[in-house]
C-alpha beads as a LAMMPS data file, in Angstrom:
LAMMPS data file: protein, C-alpha beads

122 atoms
121 bonds

1 atom types
1 bond types

-500.0 500.0 xlo xhi
-500.0 500.0 ylo yhi
-500.0 500.0 zlo zhi

Masses

1 110.0

Atoms # bond

1 1 1 0.000 0.000 0.000
2 1 1 1.405 3.365 -0.966
3 1 1 0.847 6.317 1.293
4 1 1 -0.469 9.468 -0.386
5 1 1 -0.968 11.881 2.519
6 1 1 1.430 10.667 5.188
7 1 1 5.122 11.351 4.756
8 1 1 7.056 10.169 7.786
9 1 1 10.150 11.597 9.433
10 1 1 12.216 8.904 11.122
11 1 1 14.193 9.114 14.335
12 1 1 15.704 6.577 16.687
13 1 1 16.731 6.831 20.321
14 1 1 19.890 5.419 21.881
15 1 1 18.058 2.225 22.871
16 1 1 16.915 1.437 19.324
17 1 1 13.293 2.541 19.622
18 1 1 12.246 4.062 16.314
19 1 1 9.700 6.841 15.870
20 1 1 7.914 7.824 12.684
21 1 1 6.171 11.225 12.710
22 1 1 3.823 12.488 10.013
23 1 1 1.721 15.620 9.676
24 1 1 -0.918 15.901 6.953
25 1 1 -2.965 19.036 6.339
26 1 1 -5.872 18.890 3.910
27 1 1 -9.044 20.795 3.055
28 1 1 -12.217 19.365 4.580
29 1 1 -13.196 17.767 1.269
30 1 1 -10.078 15.530 1.413
31 1 1 -10.492 14.550 5.088
32 1 1 -12.255 11.228 4.306
33 1 1 -9.325 10.137 2.103
34 1 1 -6.795 11.035 4.795
35 1 1 -8.847 9.181 7.416
36 1 1 -8.956 6.060 5.222
37 1 1 -5.169 6.128 4.875
38 1 1 -4.664 6.445 8.639
39 1 1 -7.271 3.763 9.356
40 1 1 -5.577 1.387 6.888
41 1 1 -2.190 1.958 8.531
42 1 1 -3.524 1.501 12.072
43 1 1 -5.591 -1.529 11.038
44 1 1 -2.409 -3.107 9.666
45 1 1 -0.461 -2.307 12.855
46 1 1 -3.202 -3.729 15.063
47 1 1 -3.559 -6.886 12.980
48 1 1 0.202 -7.517 12.966
49 1 1 1.206 -6.238 16.431
50 1 1 -2.000 -5.248 18.264
51 1 1 -1.650 -7.633 21.180
52 1 1 1.628 -6.003 22.161
53 1 1 0.716 -2.323 21.735
54 1 1 2.066 -0.002 24.386
55 1 1 5.182 1.894 25.376
56 1 1 8.382 -0.007 24.634
57 1 1 9.588 0.595 28.194
58 1 1 6.492 -1.307 29.383
59 1 1 7.095 -4.260 27.056
60 1 1 5.119 -3.040 24.039
61 1 1 6.340 -3.649 20.514
62 1 1 4.639 -0.562 19.101
63 1 1 2.470 2.419 20.001
64 1 1 0.873 5.428 18.356
65 1 1 -0.344 8.933 19.111
66 1 1 -2.911 10.604 16.849
67 1 1 -4.011 14.234 17.018
68 1 1 -6.566 16.251 15.029
69 1 1 -6.762 20.006 14.608
70 1 1 -9.052 22.203 12.570
71 1 1 -9.005 25.930 11.912
72 1 1 -9.328 27.966 15.127
73 1 1 -10.116 24.915 17.289
74 1 1 -7.965 23.211 19.933
75 1 1 -5.960 20.086 19.271
76 1 1 -7.952 16.893 19.895
77 1 1 -6.618 13.410 20.633
78 1 1 -8.000 10.607 18.493
79 1 1 -7.952 6.862 18.906
80 1 1 -8.489 3.932 16.600
81 1 1 -11.461 1.652 17.285
82 1 1 -10.281 -1.799 16.175
83 1 1 -13.757 -3.354 16.044
84 1 1 -15.410 -0.502 14.149
85 1 1 -12.283 0.171 12.008
86 1 1 -12.659 3.904 12.450
87 1 1 -11.164 6.847 14.253
88 1 1 -12.791 7.893 17.531
89 1 1 -14.084 10.478 17.998
90 1 1 -14.706 10.876 14.288
91 1 1 -12.887 13.977 13.016
92 1 1 -15.143 16.527 11.398
93 1 1 -14.780 19.995 9.943
94 1 1 -16.860 22.611 8.190
95 1 1 -16.617 23.144 4.428
96 1 1 -13.716 25.409 3.561
97 1 1 -11.691 24.624 6.692
98 1 1 -8.270 23.025 6.674
99 1 1 -7.667 20.106 8.978
100 1 1 -4.408 18.684 10.224
101 1 1 -3.816 15.174 11.508
102 1 1 -0.580 14.298 13.256
103 1 1 0.403 10.652 13.626
104 1 1 3.383 9.367 15.593
105 1 1 4.263 5.683 15.549
106 1 1 6.960 4.106 17.653
107 1 1 8.319 0.617 17.836
108 1 1 11.213 -1.743 18.058
109 1 1 13.171 -3.503 15.353
110 1 1 10.485 -6.039 14.356
111 1 1 7.852 -3.321 14.007
112 1 1 10.212 -1.142 11.984
113 1 1 11.096 -3.944 9.583
114 1 1 7.443 -4.862 9.056
115 1 1 6.469 -1.184 8.616
116 1 1 9.170 -0.669 5.964
117 1 1 8.165 -3.858 4.134
118 1 1 4.504 -2.828 4.062
119 1 1 4.692 0.942 3.530
120 1 1 8.243 1.581 2.344
121 1 1 11.127 3.210 4.117
122 1 1 10.254 6.455 5.861

Bonds

1 1 1 2
2 1 2 3
3 1 3 4
4 1 4 5
5 1 5 6
6 1 6 7
7 1 7 8
8 1 8 9
9 1 9 10
10 1 10 11
11 1 11 12
12 1 12 13
13 1 13 14
14 1 14 15
15 1 15 16
16 1 16 17
17 1 17 18
18 1 18 19
19 1 19 20
20 1 20 21
21 1 21 22
22 1 22 23
23 1 23 24
24 1 24 25
25 1 25 26
26 1 26 27
27 1 27 28
28 1 28 29
29 1 29 30
30 1 30 31
31 1 31 32
32 1 32 33
33 1 33 34
34 1 34 35
35 1 35 36
36 1 36 37
37 1 37 38
38 1 38 39
39 1 39 40
40 1 40 41
41 1 41 42
42 1 42 43
43 1 43 44
44 1 44 45
45 1 45 46
46 1 46 47
47 1 47 48
48 1 48 49
49 1 49 50
50 1 50 51
51 1 51 52
52 1 52 53
53 1 53 54
54 1 54 55
55 1 55 56
56 1 56 57
57 1 57 58
58 1 58 59
59 1 59 60
60 1 60 61
61 1 61 62
62 1 62 63
63 1 63 64
64 1 64 65
65 1 65 66
66 1 66 67
67 1 67 68
68 1 68 69
69 1 69 70
70 1 70 71
71 1 71 72
72 1 72 73
73 1 73 74
74 1 74 75
75 1 75 76
76 1 76 77
77 1 77 78
78 1 78 79
79 1 79 80
80 1 80 81
81 1 81 82
82 1 82 83
83 1 83 84
84 1 84 85
85 1 85 86
86 1 86 87
87 1 87 88
88 1 88 89
89 1 89 90
90 1 90 91
91 1 91 92
92 1 92 93
93 1 93 94
94 1 94 95
95 1 95 96
96 1 96 97
97 1 97 98
98 1 98 99
99 1 99 100
100 1 100 101
101 1 101 102
102 1 102 103
103 1 103 104
104 1 104 105
105 1 105 106
106 1 106 107
107 1 107 108
108 1 108 109
109 1 109 110
110 1 110 111
111 1 111 112
112 1 112 113
113 1 113 114
114 1 114 115
115 1 115 116
116 1 116 117
117 1 117 118
118 1 118 119
119 1 119 120
120 1 120 121
121 1 121 122
């Protein structure tokens, strides 16, 4: 699967935990496409590594942080509902607004290798 909206910056800490950060800003009309891309990525991560999601320092193999912001409104945390395969709460915006979603993924070596194989190198 190619990513069209998300372009990740890669960093790694001294203990080998990798982090991929992406920011995508789109007009309201393109929000559904961006949501589908994020849902597809998080669905993949949950299906491959979901049982071991959490901070690496707590034994997790991967984790994520997702934020949503629209014009003149505060930043809002979002989550991924595995059963419904959708973002919660559902991001929404008025016509003509720009919306920004920020996604940070982190994980160890096995997550990083699987991520690169599925979505390409960051």
